C-alpha positions as CSV (number, residue, x, y, z in Angstrom):
1,M,15.9,-0.7,-1.7
2,A,12.8,0.6,0.1
3,F,9.2,1.3,-0.8
4,S,6.7,3.5,0.9
5,Y,3.0,3.2,1.0
6,D,2.4,6.7,2.3
7,K,0.5,7.5,-0.9
8,L,-1.9,4.7,-0.2
9,W,-2.8,6.0,3.2
10,K,-3.4,9.5,1.8
11,L,-5.6,8.0,-0.9
12,L,-7.6,6.2,1.7
13,I,-8.2,9.4,3.6
14,D,-9.3,11.1,0.4
15,K,-11.8,8.2,-0.2
16,K,-12.9,8.3,3.5
17,M,-11.9,4.7,3.9
18,N,-9.8,3.2,6.8
19,K,-7.3,0.4,6.7
20,V,-9.6,-2.2,8.1
21,A,-12.3,-1.4,5.5
22,L,-9.6,-1.8,2.8
23,R,-8.5,-5.1,4.2
24,D,-12.0,-6.4,4.3
25,A,-12.8,-5.1,0.8
26,I,-9.9,-6.8,-0.9
27,G,-9.7,-9.9,1.3
28,I,-6.2,-9.7,2.7
29,S,-5.0,-10.9,6.1
30,P,-4.3,-8.7,9.1
31,T,-0.6,-9.7,8.7
32,T,-0.5,-8.3,5.1
33,L,-2.1,-5.1,6.3
34,S,0.5,-4.9,9.0
35,K,3.3,-5.3,6.4
36,L,1.8,-2.5,4.4
37,S,1.7,-0.3,7.5
38,R,5.4,-1.0,8.2
39,D,6.4,-0.4,4.5
40,Q,7.4,-4.0,4.1
41,Y,7.2,-6.0,0.9
42,V,3.8,-7.4,-0.2
43,S,3.0,-9.4,-3.3
44,M,2.1,-7.7,-6.6
45,E,-1.2,-9.6,-6.3
46,V,-2.1,-7.6,-3.2
47,L,-1.0,-4.3,-4.8
48,G,-3.1,-5.2,-7.9
49,K,-6.2,-5.9,-5.7
50,I,-5.7,-2.5,-4.0
51,C,-5.4,-0.7,-7.4
52,E,-8.5,-2.5,-8.7
53,K,-10.6,-1.6,-5.6
54,L,-9.4,2.0,-5.4
55,N,-9.5,2.5,-9.2
56,C,-6.0,3.8,-9.3
57,D,-2.5,3.1,-10.8
58,I,0.3,1.4,-8.8
59,S,2.2,4.7,-8.8
60,D,-0.7,6.2,-6.8
61,I,-0.1,3.9,-3.9
62,V,3.6,3.0,-3.9
63,E,6.7,5.1,-3.9
64,Y,10.3,4.0,-4.3
65,K,12.6,5.5,-1.8
66,R,16.3,5.3,-2.6
67,D,18.7,4.2,0.1
68,L,21.2,6.9,0.6
69,E,24.4,5.1,1.4
70,D,27.9,6.6,1.5
71,K,30.1,4.6,-0.8
């Protein structure tokens, strides 16, 4: 199971905001921002803060990517 935050980065570009500004605005650590940048898991609390700050829905920032495994 994999998630992608590519939609988040595109939304930030549209809002003329960079990653560090987002981090400071919602009060997350540099480690959490790094996890987002590497498409790693973060808490729902963090995702909720992002949605609140950017006035968007979770589907606007996160995308589920199916693992394509040969079975």
